[in-house]
N, C-alpha and C positions, 0 to 999 in steps of 0.2 A: 637782265637787270631791269627792275621796275622803278618808276618814279612816282611817288605819292604826291597827289595834288589836293589842296583844299583851298577853296576860295569863297569869299563873301565880297560884296561890292567894296572896292577900294583896298582889299587885302588879299594877298596870294601867298600861300605857303607851299613850298616844294621840297621834298626830300630827295637829294641827289647823292646816292651812295658813293659815287666817285669823288666827292669832295671831302669825305671823311679822311682825316689825317693829312690833308693837303692845305696847309696854311697859306701858301703862296697863291694857289688856285682860288681859295675862298676870298682872299683879299682882292685879287684881280677881278673876280666876279662882282664883289660888292662895289668896287669903284666903277665898273662898267654900268651896273644898275643905277647907281647914284647919278650918273651922267645922262640918263634917259629923261627926256622932257616928260613931265607928268608923274615921275616917281618922287614921292615926298620923303621916303626913307627906305633903306635896305639894310638887312643884316644877314650875314652868312656865317654859319658856325662850322668850323672844320672838325669839331668834336662830334657833332651829330649829322653833319651833311645837310642841315636844314637851312633853307633860304626863305626869308620873310621879306616880302615887298609890300610896302604901303604906297598907294598911288591914287591919283585923282581920276575917278572913273569918267569924268566929263572930258578929260584930255587923253586918257590912255585906257586900253582894255587889257584884261588879263590875257586874252588870246594874243595880243600884240607882244606882250612880255614873253609868253611861252614860245611864240614863233621866233623871237629874237634868240632866246636861249637854245632853241633847236638849231637855228642857223649857225650859232657860235659853237655848236658841238657839246653843249652842257647836258642836254636831254634828248631823248628819242621819243617824240610824241606818241609813237605807236606803242610804247611801253608804259605810258602814263596811266595811272589808276586813280580814281576818285576816292573819297573817304568811304563811301558805301561799299565799293568793290574791295578796298583795302580791308575793311572790317570783315567782309565775307571770306576773303582769302585767309585772314588770321584765324577766323572761327573754324574754318575747314581744317587748318593745321592743328589747332587745339583739339578738335574732334578726333582727328586721326591719331594723335598722340595719346589721348584718353582711351580710345578703343584698344590700342596696342597695350597700354598699361593694364586695362581690365582683362584682356585676353591672357596676358602674361600671369596675372594674379590667379585667374581661374585655372589655367593649366598647372600652375605651381600647386594649388590646392588639390586639384584632381590627381596629380601624380605623387603627392606626398606619401611617403611610406612604400612606394612601389619601387621595383628595381630600376625604373627609368628616372627616378629622382636624383640619381647620382650625378 
């Protein structure tokens, strides 16, 4: 399972697939994040598994937030991917699907009318 991370100073977004459809877990995580000194707001969506944390970068770092989430068992930092890597992974999947579709179309056209087209 991978965890998508995107951050800018004072803002951290994390996609945690394990929080999808887990309203109690999402609520618990939101309360935990809101109690952290330096966090100005936190929202957790059980629909998307998305966690948005706004924080004061003079008081708290995104790394400290990620370390805490890792310690609490919400994420595995070795499985975290950044926006750039997430895009590359998605583009690779799209490319593979497109290649299969083109190959299927070409084979269908090549075999059309032959005994193998049954």
